[in-house]
Every structure is written in C-alpha cells, then in structure tokens.
Backbone of each chain as nested JSON, in Angstrom:
{
  "chains": [
    {"id": "A", "residues": [
      {"number": 1, "name": "MET", "atoms": {"N": [135.852, 93.0, 105.251], "CA": [134.676, 93.367, 106.056], "C": [135.032, 93.218, 107.547]}},
      {"number": 2, "name": "GLU", "atoms": {"N": [134.696, 94.231, 108.341], "CA": [135.059, 94.195, 109.762], "C": [134.176, 93.172, 110.506]}},
      {"number": 3, "name": "LEU", "atoms": {"N": [134.828, 92.362, 111.381], "CA": [134.123, 91.3, 112.096], "C": [133.987, 91.646, 113.58]}},
      {"number": 4, "name": "LEU", "atoms": {"N": [132.74, 91.624, 114.07], "CA": [132.474, 91.846, 115.498], "C": [132.045, 90.526, 116.117]}},
      {"number": 5, "name": "LYS", "atoms": {"N": [132.707, 90.115, 117.204], "CA": [132.303, 88.893, 117.888], "C": [131.442, 89.256, 119.088]}},
      {"number": 6, "name": "VAL", "atoms": {"N": [130.256, 88.669, 119.171], "CA": [129.304, 88.988, 120.235], "C": [129.122, 87.765, 121.117]}},
      {"number": 7, "name": "SER", "atoms": {"N": [129.127, 87.966, 122.443], "CA": [128.88, 86.867, 123.372], "C": [127.569, 87.11, 124.111]}},
      {"number": 8, "name": "SER", "atoms": {"N": [127.176, 86.125, 124.939], "CA": [125.923, 86.276, 125.693], "C": [126.026, 87.393, 126.726]}},
      {"number": 9, "name": "LYS", "atoms": {"N": [127.257, 87.823, 127.02], "CA": [127.448, 88.893, 128.001], "C": [127.684, 90.256, 127.36]}},
      {"number": 10, "name": "SER", "atoms": {"N": [127.685, 90.304, 126.022], "CA": [127.89, 91.588, 125.341], "C": [126.725, 92.525, 125.643]}},
      {"number": 11, "name": "ASN", "atoms": {"N": [127.025, 93.811, 125.742], "CA": [125.99, 94.827, 125.949], "C": [125.424, 95.236, 124.579]}},
      {"number": 12, "name": "PRO", "atoms": {"N": [124.12, 94.966, 124.338], "CA": [123.55, 95.238, 123.01], "C": [123.708, 96.693, 122.572]}},
      {"number": 13, "name": "GLY", "atoms": {"N": [123.571, 97.626, 123.506], "CA": [123.702, 99.039, 123.14], "C": [125.106, 99.37, 122.658]}},
      {"number": 14, "name": "MET", "atoms": {"N": [126.113, 98.791, 123.321], "CA": [127.494, 99.043, 122.91], "C": [127.805, 98.393, 121.568]}},
      {"number": 15, "name": "VAL", "atoms": {"N": [127.314, 97.159, 121.383], "CA": [127.519, 96.492, 120.082], "C": [126.823, 97.294, 118.98]}},
      {"number": 16, "name": "ALA", "atoms": {"N": [125.622, 97.793, 119.278], "CA": [124.88, 98.591, 118.294], "C": [125.683, 99.829, 117.896]}},
      {"number": 17, "name": "GLY", "atoms": {"N": [126.302, 100.478, 118.875], "CA": [127.127, 101.657, 118.592], "C": [128.304, 101.303, 117.698]}},
      {"number": 18, "name": "ALA", "atoms": {"N": [128.93, 100.159, 117.971], "CA": [130.067, 99.719, 117.158], "C": [129.614, 99.409, 115.729]}},
      {"number": 19, "name": "VAL", "atoms": {"N": [128.468, 98.705, 115.593], "CA": [127.942, 98.382, 114.259], "C": [127.643, 99.672, 113.496]}},
      {"number": 20, "name": "ALA", "atoms": {"N": [126.982, 100.611, 114.164], "CA": [126.616, 101.873, 113.499], "C": [127.869, 102.604, 113.022]}},
      {"number": 21, "name": "GLY", "atoms": {"N": [128.911, 102.606, 113.857], "CA": [130.154, 103.281, 113.478], "C": [130.799, 102.644, 112.263]}},
      {"number": 22, "name": "ILE", "atoms": {"N": [130.842, 101.316, 112.23], "CA": [131.455, 100.603, 111.098], "C": [130.642, 100.846, 109.82]}},
      {"number": 23, "name": "ILE", "atoms": {"N": [129.31, 100.786, 109.942], "CA": [128.447, 100.991, 108.766], "C": [128.61, 102.404, 108.219]}},
      {"number": 24, "name": "ARG", "atoms": {"N": [128.691, 103.397, 109.121], "CA": [128.842, 104.783, 108.655], "C": [130.131, 104.961, 107.855]}},
      {"number": 25, "name": "THR", "atoms": {"N": [131.205, 104.256, 108.276], "CA": [132.485, 104.485, 107.597], "C": [132.704, 103.538, 106.417]}},
      {"number": 26, "name": "SER", "atoms": {"N": [132.213, 102.284, 106.524], "CA": [132.537, 101.332, 105.451], "C": [131.315, 100.765, 104.733]}},
      {"number": 27, "name": "GLY", "atoms": {"N": [130.102, 100.933, 105.279], "CA": [128.899, 100.475, 104.577], "C": [128.523, 99.023, 104.807]}},
      {"number": 28, "name": "SER", "atoms": {"N": [129.472, 98.21, 105.349], "CA": [129.125, 96.813, 105.618], "C": [129.872, 96.306, 106.841]}},
      {"number": 29, "name": "ALA", "atoms": {"N": [129.344, 95.263, 107.462], "CA": [129.966, 94.701, 108.66], "C": [129.517, 93.259, 108.8]}},
      {"number": 30, "name": "GLU", "atoms": {"N": [130.237, 92.517, 109.651], "CA": [129.832, 91.136, 109.925], "C": [129.867, 90.924, 111.429]}},
      {"number": 31, "name": "ILE", "atoms": {"N": [128.84, 90.255, 111.944], "CA": [128.762, 89.945, 113.371], "C": [128.732, 88.434, 113.521]}},
      {"number": 32, "name": "GLN", "atoms": {"N": [129.481, 87.929, 114.492], "CA": [129.525, 86.483, 114.714], "C": [129.08, 86.177, 116.142]}},
      {"number": 33, "name": "ALA", "atoms": {"N": [128.222, 85.158, 116.302], "CA": [127.712, 84.783, 117.62], "C": [127.637, 83.271, 117.726]}},
      {"number": 34, "name": "ILE", "atoms": {"N": [128.053, 82.736, 118.884], "CA": [127.978, 81.289, 119.117], "C": [127.054, 81.038, 120.296]}},
      {"number": 35, "name": "GLY", "atoms": {"N": [125.97, 80.282, 120.08], "CA": [125.037, 79.942, 121.152], "C": [123.846, 80.88, 121.203]}},
      {"number": 36, "name": "ALA", "atoms": {"N": [122.735, 80.354, 121.795], "CA": [121.465, 81.081, 121.797], "C": [121.568, 82.439, 122.492]}},
      {"number": 37, "name": "GLY", "atoms": {"N": [122.304, 82.496, 123.626], "CA": [122.416, 83.756, 124.359], "C": [123.143, 84.811, 123.541]}},
      {"number": 38, "name": "ALA", "atoms": {"N": [124.19, 84.401, 122.849], "CA": [124.966, 85.331, 122.029], "C": [124.159, 85.787, 120.813]}},
      {"number": 39, "name": "VAL", "atoms": {"N": [123.432, 84.842, 120.187], "CA": [122.61, 85.195, 119.022], "C": [121.541, 86.208, 119.441]}},
      {"number": 40, "name": "ASN", "atoms": {"N": [120.943, 85.991, 120.615], "CA": [119.922, 86.908, 121.126], "C": [120.491, 88.314, 121.339]}},
      {"number": 41, "name": "GLN", "atoms": {"N": [121.683, 88.411, 121.932], "CA": [122.3, 89.726, 122.142], "C": [122.627, 90.384, 120.8]}},
      {"number": 42, "name": "ALA", "atoms": {"N": [123.097, 89.576, 119.847], "CA": [123.423, 90.128, 118.526], "C": [122.182, 90.707, 117.858]}},
      {"number": 43, "name": "VAL", "atoms": {"N": [121.061, 89.978, 117.932], "CA": [119.822, 90.451, 117.287], "C": [119.318, 91.718, 117.974]}},
      {"number": 44, "name": "LYS", "atoms": {"N": [119.413, 91.761, 119.315], "CA": [119.015, 92.988, 120.03], "C": [119.887, 94.158, 119.57]}},
      {"number": 45, "name": "ALA", "atoms": {"N": [121.209, 93.916, 119.47], "CA": [122.13, 94.964, 119.03], "C": [121.752, 95.457, 117.63]}},
      {"number": 46, "name": "LEU", "atoms": {"N": [121.388, 94.506, 116.75], "CA": [121.032, 94.887, 115.387], "C": [119.754, 95.725, 115.369]}},
      {"number": 47, "name": "ALA", "atoms": {"N": [118.773, 95.353, 116.228], "CA": [117.518, 96.123, 116.3], "C": [117.807, 97.553, 116.767]}},
      {"number": 48, "name": "ILE", "atoms": {"N": [118.735, 97.696, 117.722], "CA": [119.097, 99.042, 118.21], "C": [119.862, 99.805, 117.126]}},
      {"number": 49, "name": "ALA", "atoms": {"N": [120.765, 99.106, 116.422], "CA": [121.55, 99.762, 115.365], "C": [120.651, 100.301, 114.247]}},
      {"number": 50, "name": "VAL", "atoms": {"N": [119.541, 99.584, 113.972], "CA": [118.59, 100.052, 112.958], "C": [118.133, 101.471, 113.297]}},
      {"number": 51, "name": "SER", "atoms": {"N": [117.766, 101.693, 114.589], "CA": [117.264, 103.025, 114.944], "C": [118.393, 104.054, 115.016]}},
      {"number": 52, "name": "TYR", "atoms": {"N": [119.596, 103.635, 115.447], "CA": [120.742, 104.558, 115.443], "C": [120.987, 105.099, 114.037]}},
      {"number": 53, "name": "LEU", "atoms": {"N": [120.919, 104.226, 113.033], "CA": [121.308, 104.619, 111.668], "C": [120.184, 105.3, 110.886]}},
      {"number": 54, "name": "GLU", "atoms": {"N": [118.937, 105.076, 111.327], "CA": [117.798, 105.752, 110.669], "C": [118.003, 107.264, 110.683]}},
      {"number": 55, "name": "GLY", "atoms": {"N": [118.526, 107.771, 111.807], "CA": [118.769, 109.213, 111.939], "C": [119.807, 109.739, 110.961]}},
      {"number": 56, "name": "ASP", "atoms": {"N": [120.645, 108.845, 110.435], "CA": [121.656, 109.226, 109.44], "C": [121.169, 108.954, 108.017]}},
      {"number": 57, "name": "GLY", "atoms": {"N": [119.907, 108.547, 107.883], "CA": [119.382, 108.243, 106.55], "C": [119.94, 106.954, 105.972]}},
      {"number": 58, "name": "ILE", "atoms": {"N": [120.292, 106.015, 106.865], "CA": [120.836, 104.728, 106.409], "C": [119.925, 103.602, 106.897]}},
      {"number": 59, "name": "ALA", "atoms": {"N": [119.475, 102.755, 105.964], "CA": [118.69, 101.564, 106.319], "C": [119.615, 100.36, 106.307]}},
      {"number": 60, "name": "ILE", "atoms": {"N": [119.5, 99.499, 107.319], "CA": [120.32, 98.289, 107.327], "C": [119.43, 97.054, 107.392]}},
      {"number": 61, "name": "SER", "atoms": {"N": [119.936, 95.956, 106.834], "CA": [119.268, 94.658, 106.958], "C": [120.355, 93.6, 107.055]}},
      {"number": 62, "name": "PHE", "atoms": {"N": [119.959, 92.381, 107.404], "CA": [120.929, 91.343, 107.755], "C": [120.664, 90.063, 107.018]}},
      {"number": 63, "name": "VAL", "atoms": {"N": [121.755, 89.377, 106.678], "CA": [121.653, 88.045, 106.082], "C": [122.387, 87.084, 107.006]}},
      {"number": 64, "name": "PRO", "atoms": {"N": [121.659, 86.163, 107.653], "CA": [122.321, 85.214, 108.551], "C": [122.799, 83.975, 107.807]}},
      {"number": 65, "name": "SER", "atoms": {"N": [123.911, 83.402, 108.275], "CA": [124.377, 82.129, 107.72], "C": [125.103, 81.349, 108.808]}},
      {"number": 66, "name": "PHE", "atoms": {"N": [125.278, 80.066, 108.575], "CA": [126.018, 79.232, 109.518], "C": [127.504, 79.299, 109.168]}},
      {"number": 67, "name": "ALA", "atoms": {"N": [128.351, 79.342, 110.19], "CA": [129.804, 79.396, 109.954], "C": [130.486, 78.437, 110.92]}},
      {"number": 68, "name": "ASP", "atoms": {"N": [131.368, 77.589, 110.38], "CA": [132.136, 76.676, 111.232], "C": [133.35, 77.41, 111.771]}},
      {"number": 69, "name": "ILE", "atoms": {"N": [133.492, 77.417, 113.097], "CA": [134.578, 78.14, 113.745], "C": [135.528, 77.133, 114.382]}},
      {"number": 70, "name": "ASP", "atoms": {"N": [136.813, 77.287, 114.058], "CA": [137.838, 76.41, 114.618], "C": [138.163, 76.876, 116.036]}},
      {"number": 71, "name": "VAL", "atoms": {"N": [137.993, 75.993, 117.026], "CA": [138.286, 76.397, 118.402], "C": [139.478, 75.627, 118.974]}},
      {"number": 72, "name": "GLY", "atoms": {"N": [140.317, 75.085, 118.096], "CA": [141.516, 74.373, 118.543], "C": [141.226, 72.909, 118.869]}},
      {"number": 73, "name": "ASP", "atoms": {"N": [142.289, 72.115, 119.064], "CA": [142.152, 70.684, 119.367], "C": [141.26, 69.961, 118.354]}},
      {"number": 74, "name": "ASP", "atoms": {"N": [141.346, 70.401, 117.085], "CA": [140.534, 69.802, 116.017], "C": [139.035, 69.876, 116.295]}},
      {"number": 75, "name": "GLN", "atoms": {"N": [138.64, 70.813, 117.154], "CA": [137.207, 70.955, 117.445], "C": [136.62, 72.148, 116.696]}},
      {"number": 76, "name": "GLN", "atoms": {"N": [135.362, 71.983, 116.281], "CA": [134.685, 73.077, 115.603], "C": [133.355, 73.367, 116.273]}},
      {"number": 77, "name": "LEU", "atoms": {"N": [132.975, 74.633, 116.27], "CA": [131.656, 75.035, 116.735], "C": [130.939, 75.693, 115.562]}},
      {"number": 78, "name": "THR", "atoms": {"N": [129.612, 75.626, 115.584], "CA": [128.858, 76.319, 114.546], "C": [128.401, 77.669, 115.085]}},
      {"number": 79, "name": "ALA", "atoms": {"N": [128.831, 78.714, 114.423], "CA": [128.435, 80.075, 114.79], "C": [127.379, 80.566, 113.811]}},
      {"number": 80, "name": "ILE", "atoms": {"N": [126.686, 81.607, 114.233], "CA": [125.828, 82.327, 113.29], "C": [126.57, 83.584, 112.875]}},
      {"number": 81, "name": "SER", "atoms": {"N": [126.673, 83.791, 111.572], "CA": [127.279, 85.013, 111.046], "C": [126.167, 85.887, 110.467]}},
      {"number": 82, "name": "PHE", "atoms": {"N": [126.145, 87.144, 110.872], "CA": [125.166, 88.108, 110.341], "C": [125.919, 89.087, 109.449]}},
      {"number": 83, "name": "LYS", "atoms": {"N": [125.648, 89.055, 108.159], "CA": [126.232, 90.067, 107.26], "C": [125.281, 91.252, 107.224]}},
      {"number": 84, "name": "VAL", "atoms": {"N": [125.836, 92.421, 107.523], "CA": [125.021, 93.633, 107.597], "C": [125.139, 94.381, 106.282]}},
      {"number": 85, "name": "GLU", "atoms": {"N": [124.003, 94.642, 105.648], "CA": [123.967, 95.392, 104.393], "C": [123.344, 96.755, 104.675]}},
      {"number": 86, "name": "SER", "atoms": {"N": [123.752, 97.752, 103.937], "CA": [123.177, 99.088, 104.164], "C": [122.828, 99.763, 102.844]}},
      {"number": 87, "name": "ARG", "atoms": {"N": [121.868, 100.666, 102.917], "CA": [121.524, 101.5, 101.752], "C": [121.001, 102.84, 102.257]}},
      {"number": 88, "name": "LYS", "atoms": {"N": [121.168, 103.866, 101.413], "CA": [120.648, 105.202, 101.752], "C": [119.13, 105.197, 101.67]}},
      {"number": 89, "name": "ILE", "atoms": {"N": [118.497, 105.937, 102.573], "CA": [117.031, 106.071, 102.471], "C": [116.656, 107.542, 102.328]}}
    ]},
    {"id": "B", "residues": [
      {"number": 1, "name": "MET", "atoms": {"N": [100.854, 91.586, 105.968], "CA": [102.058, 90.743, 105.975], "C": [101.808, 89.525, 106.865]}},
      {"number": 2, "name": "GLU", "atoms": {"N": [102.176, 88.339, 106.385], "CA": [101.898, 87.119, 107.15], "C": [102.842, 87.012, 108.349]}},
      {"number": 3, "name": "LEU", "atoms": {"N": [102.292, 86.657, 109.527], "CA": [103.064, 86.602, 110.775], "C": [103.27, 85.153, 111.204]}},
      {"number": 4, "name": "LEU", "atoms": {"N": [104.549, 84.784, 111.396], "CA": [104.897, 83.452, 111.909], "C": [105.412, 83.604, 113.33]}},
      {"number": 5, "name": "LYS", "atoms": {"N": [104.829, 82.858, 114.276], "CA": [105.32, 82.896, 115.651], "C": [106.239, 81.71, 115.887]}},
      {"number": 6, "name": "VAL", "atoms": {"N": [107.468, 81.994, 116.353], "CA": [108.468, 80.951, 116.551], "C": [108.75, 80.823, 118.043]}},
      {"number": 7, "name": "SER", "atoms": {"N": [108.828, 79.577, 118.542], "CA": [109.182, 79.342, 119.944], "C": [110.536, 78.64, 120.01]}},
      {"number": 8, "name": "SER", "atoms": {"N": [111.022, 78.439, 121.236], "CA": [112.317, 77.762, 121.404], "C": [112.23, 76.305, 120.97]}},
      {"number": 9, "name": "LYS", "atoms": {"N": [110.993, 75.778, 120.836], "CA": [110.825, 74.38, 120.418], "C": [110.503, 74.235, 118.933]}},
      {"number": 10, "name": "SER", "atoms": {"N": [110.417, 75.359, 118.226], "CA": [110.125, 75.289, 116.79], "C": [111.273, 74.616, 116.055]}},
      {"number": 11, "name": "ASN", "atoms": {"N": [110.936, 73.864, 115.011], "CA": [111.94, 73.218, 114.169], "C": [112.399, 74.221, 113.101]}},
      {"number": 12, "name": "PRO", "atoms": {"N": [113.686, 74.619, 113.123], "CA": [114.157, 75.646, 112.189], "C": [113.923, 75.286, 110.722]}},
      {"number": 13, "name": "GLY", "atoms": {"N": [114.098, 74.01, 110.372], "CA": [113.89, 73.604, 108.982], "C": [112.445, 73.787, 108.545]}},
      {"number": 14, "name": "MET", "atoms": {"N": [111.51, 73.475, 109.458], "CA": [110.091, 73.636, 109.12], "C": [109.724, 75.118, 109.019]}},
      {"number": 15, "name": "VAL", "atoms": {"N": [110.247, 75.926, 109.95], "CA": [109.972, 77.376, 109.881], "C": [110.567, 77.945, 108.592]}},
      {"number": 16, "name": "ALA", "atoms": {"N": [111.782, 77.467, 108.231], "CA": [112.425, 77.931, 106.998], "C": [111.562, 77.616, 105.783]}},
      {"number": 17, "name": "GLY", "atoms": {"N": [110.981, 76.422, 105.771], "CA": [110.101, 76.039, 104.667], "C": [108.881, 76.943, 104.587]}},
      {"number": 18, "name": "ALA", "atoms": {"N": [108.326, 77.276, 105.753], "CA": [107.153, 78.155, 105.793], "C": [107.52, 79.56, 105.309]}},
      {"number": 19, "name": "VAL", "atoms": {"N": [108.684, 80.065, 105.783], "CA": [109.136, 81.398, 105.356], "C": [109.335, 81.415, 103.839]}},
      {"number": 20, "name": "ALA", "atoms": {"N": [110.02, 80.388, 103.316], "CA": [110.291, 80.33, 101.879], "C": [108.986, 80.327, 101.087]}},
      {"number": 21, "name": "GLY", "atoms": {"N": [108.002, 79.57, 101.558], "CA": [106.705, 79.506, 100.87], "C": [106.015, 80.863, 100.844]}},
      {"number": 22, "name": "ILE", "atoms": {"N": [106.026, 81.555, 101.982], "CA": [105.373, 82.87, 102.064], "C": [106.102, 83.877, 101.171]}},
      {"number": 23, "name": "ILE", "atoms": {"N": [107.451, 83.833, 101.204], "CA": [108.229, 84.775, 100.396], "C": [107.977, 84.537, 98.903]}},
      {"number": 24, "name": "ARG", "atoms": {"N": [107.908, 83.261, 98.507], "CA": [107.675, 82.959, 97.081], "C": [106.34, 83.531, 96.609]}},
      {"number": 25, "name": "THR", "atoms": {"N": [105.314, 83.457, 97.485], "CA": [103.988, 83.89, 97.032], "C": [103.749, 85.381, 97.267]}},
      {"number": 26, "name": "SER", "atoms": {"N": [104.291, 85.937, 98.366], "CA": [103.952, 87.339, 98.669], "C": [105.153, 88.284, 98.72]}},
      {"number": 27, "name": "GLY", "atoms": {"N": [106.375, 87.75, 98.781], "CA": [107.551, 88.617, 98.751], "C": [107.988, 89.176, 100.097]}},
      {"number": 28, "name": "SER", "atoms": {"N": [107.125, 89.072, 101.116], "CA": [107.53, 89.557, 102.442], "C": [106.86, 88.726, 103.527]}},
      {"number": 29, "name": "ALA", "atoms": {"N": [107.476, 88.73, 104.716], "CA": [106.937, 87.954, 105.838], "C": [107.437, 88.577, 107.128]}},
      {"number": 30, "name": "GLU", "atoms": {"N": [106.79, 88.206, 108.23], "CA": [107.232, 88.676, 109.539], "C": [107.287, 87.487, 110.49]}},
      {"number": 31, "name": "ILE", "atoms": {"N": [108.38, 87.418, 111.259], "CA": [108.542, 86.359, 112.253], "C": [108.62, 87.006, 113.622]}},
      {"number": 32, "name": "GLN", "atoms": {"N": [107.947, 86.399, 114.601], "CA": [107.964, 86.946, 115.959], "C": [108.515, 85.898, 116.913]}},
      {"number": 33, "name": "ALA", "atoms": {"N": [109.421, 86.316, 117.818], "CA": [110.038, 85.389, 118.77], "C": [110.171, 86.075, 120.122]}},
      {"number": 34, "name": "ILE", "atoms": {"N": [109.869, 85.324, 121.192], "CA": [110.013, 85.858, 122.553], "C": [111.025, 85.006, 123.304]}},
      {"number": 35, "name": "GLY", "atoms": {"N": [112.122, 85.614, 123.756], "CA": [113.136, 84.897, 124.528], "C": [114.296, 84.426, 123.663]}},
      {"number": 36, "name": "ALA", "atoms": {"N": [115.455, 84.215, 124.337], "CA": [116.7, 83.896, 123.626], "C": [116.577, 82.608, 122.813]}},
      {"number": 37, "name": "GLY", "atoms": {"N": [115.939, 81.578, 123.364], "CA": [115.821, 80.308, 122.66], "C": [115.001, 80.451, 121.388]}},
      {"number": 38, "name": "ALA", "atoms": {"N": [113.923, 81.221, 121.475], "CA": [113.055, 81.426, 120.307], "C": [113.756, 82.277, 119.253]}},
      {"number": 39, "name": "VAL", "atoms": {"N": [114.473, 83.324, 119.7], "CA": [115.205, 84.186, 118.76], "C": [116.251, 83.359, 118.018]}},
      {"number": 40, "name": "ASN", "atoms": {"N": [116.938, 82.474, 118.751], "CA": [117.954, 81.612, 118.142], "C": [117.345, 80.705, 117.074]}},
      {"number": 41, "name": "GLN", "atoms": {"N": [116.186, 80.103, 117.373], "CA": [115.536, 79.233, 116.382], "C": [115.092, 80.042, 115.168]}},
      {"number": 42, "name": "ALA", "atoms": {"N": [114.624, 81.266, 115.404], "CA": [114.175, 82.114, 114.292], "C": [115.352, 82.445, 113.371]}},
      {"number": 43, "name": "VAL", "atoms": {"N": [116.504, 82.767, 113.974], "CA": [117.685, 83.13, 113.161], "C": [118.177, 81.912, 112.376]}},
      {"number": 44, "name": "LYS", "atoms": {"N": [118.184, 80.732, 113.026], "CA": [118.574, 79.516, 112.304], "C": [117.626, 79.284, 111.121]}},
      {"number": 45, "name": "ALA", "atoms": {"N": [116.316, 79.468, 111.364], "CA": [115.326, 79.277, 110.294], "C": [115.601, 80.23, 109.134]}},
      {"number": 46, "name": "LEU", "atoms": {"N": [115.953, 81.468, 109.447], "CA": [116.222, 82.45, 108.391], "C": [117.471, 82.073, 107.604]}},
      {"number": 47, "name": "ALA", "atoms": {"N": [118.506, 81.566, 108.325], "CA": [119.736, 81.147, 107.633], "C": [119.433, 80.002, 106.663]}},
      {"number": 48, "name": "ILE", "atoms": {"N": [118.563, 79.085, 107.08], "CA": [118.183, 77.967, 106.207], "C": [117.328, 78.478, 105.034]}},
      {"number": 49, "name": "ALA", "atoms": {"N": [116.406, 79.405, 105.326], "CA": [115.533, 79.954, 104.277], "C": [116.348, 80.67, 103.199]}},
      {"number": 50, "name": "VAL", "atoms": {"N": [117.471, 81.296, 103.596], "CA": [118.355, 81.959, 102.619], "C": [118.756, 80.951, 101.539]}},
      {"number": 51, "name": "SER", "atoms": {"N": [119.193, 79.75, 101.976], "CA": [119.659, 78.774, 100.978], "C": [118.488, 78.16, 100.217]}},
      {"number": 52, "name": "TYR", "atoms": {"N": [117.323, 77.97, 100.87], "CA": [116.146, 77.458, 100.147], "C": [115.801, 78.386, 98.982]}},
      {"number": 53, "name": "LEU", "atoms": {"N": [115.85, 79.7, 99.228], "CA": [115.358, 80.665, 98.235], "C": [116.399, 81.028, 97.173]}},
      {"number": 54, "name": "GLU", "atoms": {"N": [117.686, 80.794, 97.503], "CA": [118.748, 81.062, 96.52], "C": [118.485, 80.291, 95.231]}},
      {"number": 55, "name": "GLY", "atoms": {"N": [118.025, 79.041, 95.39], "CA": [117.729, 78.199, 94.226], "C": [116.619, 78.75, 93.349]}},
      {"number": 56, "name": "ASP", "atoms": {"N": [115.781, 79.622, 93.926], "CA": [114.693, 80.256, 93.169], "C": [115.108, 81.635, 92.662]}},
      {"number": 57, "name": "GLY", "atoms": {"N": [116.389, 81.993, 92.858], "CA": [116.838, 83.314, 92.421], "C": [116.293, 84.442, 93.282]}},
      {"number": 58, "name": "ILE", "atoms": {"N": [116.026, 84.132, 94.554], "CA": [115.502, 85.158, 95.474], "C": [116.485, 85.341, 96.631]}},
      {"number": 59, "name": "ALA", "atoms": {"N": [116.905, 86.579, 96.876], "CA": [117.755, 86.901, 98.028], "C": [116.874, 87.487, 99.126]}},
      {"number": 60, "name": "ILE", "atoms": {"N": [117.094, 87.031, 100.373], "CA": [116.32, 87.614, 101.481], "C": [117.264, 88.201, 102.521]}},
      {"number": 61, "name": "SER", "atoms": {"N": [116.747, 89.203, 103.219], "CA": [117.448, 89.755, 104.371], "C": [116.365, 90.141, 105.368]}},
      {"number": 62, "name": "PHE", "atoms": {"N": [116.772, 90.407, 106.61], "CA": [115.737, 90.745, 107.595], "C": [116.118, 91.988, 108.375]}},
      {"number": 63, "name": "VAL", "atoms": {"N": [115.078, 92.647, 108.895], "CA": [115.248, 93.825, 109.751], "C": [114.583, 93.511, 111.082]}},
      {"number": 64, "name": "PRO", "atoms": {"N": [115.376, 93.464, 112.185], "CA": [114.775, 93.154, 113.486], "C": [114.297, 94.426, 114.187]}},
      {"number": 65, "name": "SER", "atoms": {"N": [113.244, 94.273, 115.001], "CA": [112.799, 95.391, 115.845], "C": [112.179, 94.823, 117.113]}},
      {"number": 66, "name": "PHE", "atoms": {"N": [112.037, 95.673, 118.111], "CA": [111.39, 95.251, 119.357], "C": [109.888, 95.459, 119.215]}},
      {"number": 67, "name": "ALA", "atoms": {"N": [109.097, 94.535, 119.758], "CA": [107.637, 94.651, 119.693], "C": [107.059, 94.291, 121.055]}},
      {"number": 68, "name": "ASP", "atoms": {"N": [106.187, 95.147, 121.577], "CA": [105.509, 94.841, 122.845], "C": [104.298, 93.965, 122.567]}},
      {"number": 69, "name": "ILE", "atoms": {"N": [104.252, 92.822, 123.236], "CA": [103.183, 91.855, 123.006], "C": [102.311, 91.792, 124.251]}},
      {"number": 70, "name": "ASP", "atoms": {"N": [100.998, 91.939, 124.061], "CA": [100.044, 91.862, 125.164], "C": [99.787, 90.393, 125.495]}},
      {"number": 71, "name": "VAL", "atoms": {"N": [100.056, 89.986, 126.754], "CA": [99.833, 88.581, 127.112], "C": [98.719, 88.431, 128.15]}},
      {"number": 72, "name": "GLY", "atoms": {"N": [97.83, 89.444, 128.215], "CA": [96.699, 89.389, 129.138], "C": [97.066, 89.85, 130.533]}},
      {"number": 73, "name": "ASP", "atoms": {"N": [96.04, 90.036, 131.392], "CA": [96.237, 90.508, 132.774], "C": [97.09, 91.782, 132.828]}},
      {"number": 74, "name": "ASP", "atoms": {"N": [96.918, 92.641, 131.84], "CA": [97.679, 93.905, 131.761], "C": [99.19, 93.676, 131.74]}},
      {"number": 75, "name": "GLN", "atoms": {"N": [99.616, 92.48, 131.329], "CA": [101.053, 92.201, 131.249], "C": [101.546, 92.27, 129.806]}},
      {"number": 76, "name": "GLN", "atoms": {"N": [102.777, 92.747, 129.657], "CA": [103.372, 92.81, 128.329], "C": [104.735, 92.139, 128.326]}},
      {"number": 77, "name": "LEU", "atoms": {"N": [105.063, 91.502, 127.208], "CA": [106.405, 90.951, 127.009], "C": [107.019, 91.653, 125.804]}},
      {"number": 78, "name": "THR", "atoms": {"N": [108.332, 91.718, 125.762], "CA": [108.998, 92.294, 124.595], "C": [109.44, 91.164, 123.681]}},
      {"number": 79, "name": "ALA", "atoms": {"N": [108.943, 91.188, 122.474], "CA": [109.31, 90.199, 121.46], "C": [110.276, 90.833, 120.475]}},
      {"number": 80, "name": "ILE", "atoms": {"N": [110.961, 89.985, 119.74], "CA": [111.725, 90.455, 118.587], "C": [110.897, 90.135, 117.339]}},
      {"number": 81, "name": "SER", "atoms": {"N": [110.706, 91.151, 116.518], "CA": [110.018, 90.965, 115.245], "C": [111.061, 91.037, 114.124]}},
      {"number": 82, "name": "PHE", "atoms": {"N": [111.058, 90.035, 113.26], "CA": [111.973, 90.01, 112.107], "C": [111.143, 90.268, 110.854]}},
      {"number": 83, "name": "LYS", "atoms": {"N": [111.334, 91.416, 110.221], "CA": [110.663, 91.646, 108.936], "C": [111.577, 91.119, 107.838]}},
      {"number": 84, "name": "VAL", "atoms": {"N": [111.038, 90.209, 107.041], "CA": [111.837, 89.569, 105.991], "C": [111.557, 90.272, 104.666]}},
      {"number": 85, "name": "GLU", "atoms": {"N": [112.625, 90.75, 104.022], "CA": [112.517, 91.436, 102.731], "C": [113.132, 90.541, 101.663]}},
      {"number": 86, "name": "SER", "atoms": {"N": [112.647, 90.652, 100.451], "CA": [113.213, 89.827, 99.373], "C": [113.458, 90.648, 98.117]}},
      {"number": 87, "name": "ARG", "atoms": {"N": [114.386, 90.164, 97.315], "CA": [114.627, 90.768, 95.993], "C": [115.14, 89.68, 95.048]}},
      {"number": 88, "name": "LYS", "atoms": {"N": [114.9, 89.896, 93.744], "CA": [115.381, 88.944, 92.719], "C": [116.894, 89.067, 92.601]}},
      {"number": 89, "name": "ILE", "atoms": {"N": [117.572, 87.935, 92.37], "CA": [119.015, 87.993, 92.13], "C": [119.334, 87.381, 90.762]}}
    ]}
  ]
}
C-alpha cells in the first residue's frame, strides 16, 4: 500500500490530488501524520479527495489508527495512520 | 443522525465511548470539529472507537467533509464533519 507522509505545512489540495491518483490506480492508500497540525491537513486533504473521486464514481472512507514511528536515537513518536478504502458508486 | 461536537479539550477516550455507543444502537454517527486541535482529538477518538467496536464485530470508517457553521453576528466558521459508517465483520 502506498504511504503518503503529511506535515502541518502540506498543501491539502496537492495531497488530495496525490491520494486521488493513488486510489484511481491501486484502490487503496495510507496517509501518515504526526501532530495536530499535520492531522488537520491530512483530514482536509481527505475531505477534498472525497469530492475529487466522486466525479470518477469512487467513494472513499478512512480508518484511523495509532502508529509508533521510529525517529532514531531510540526515540518513538505516535503518528496517526489513515487507511483509505474505496468502492465503486 | 446523532451529532457529537468535539473541541480541542475533549477527552478522546470519552468521545470514543460515546461514538461506540451511538454506533451500536443506530449504526451511524456524525462528529463535528472546528480547528486543528479539535480535529486532532476527533481523529484520536475515532481511532480508539475502531478498537472498542472491533470486539463487537463492527468495523467503522469515516468520511470527512467541510461544513459551514453559523456562529451568530452573520459570522461563519468552517468545521470538519466526520460521518461515521459501520458494517458487520
């Protein structure tokens, strides 16, 4: 599954375009975000991707989960992972 | 559909419990959040609700959208609305 990393500075419209492209070709994707600002941008991107894909007859929904990310020096951060599911409408 | 309003100070575990309860009885729910902190708490709550409901054989996913909220004095804020969908697993 293709993994997109989103930060608080990511452009939601661009992330939405990337998500839509991955979903059109493979049907599933995963987005990872660390911190409130990044999670907010990811959710905005997902809301935009919903409307991008509606025009292609594809409905998407998301399952969030917590993911421990290794950031070196034996340190870990907790990220939010959004698994994107799709179905024809 | 039952509407839960989440703020940046909401406790994700408590919101998750409320979401799980609504999903068990009605099968669908809606969460509304304004601002990055509130969106982050809502997503954490949904991630926790996923594991609460797995034990009941229920899978949930959400669809985010933008919603204009009237806050009086002819002012509007943009909220994120999370529609929660469920299915038996």
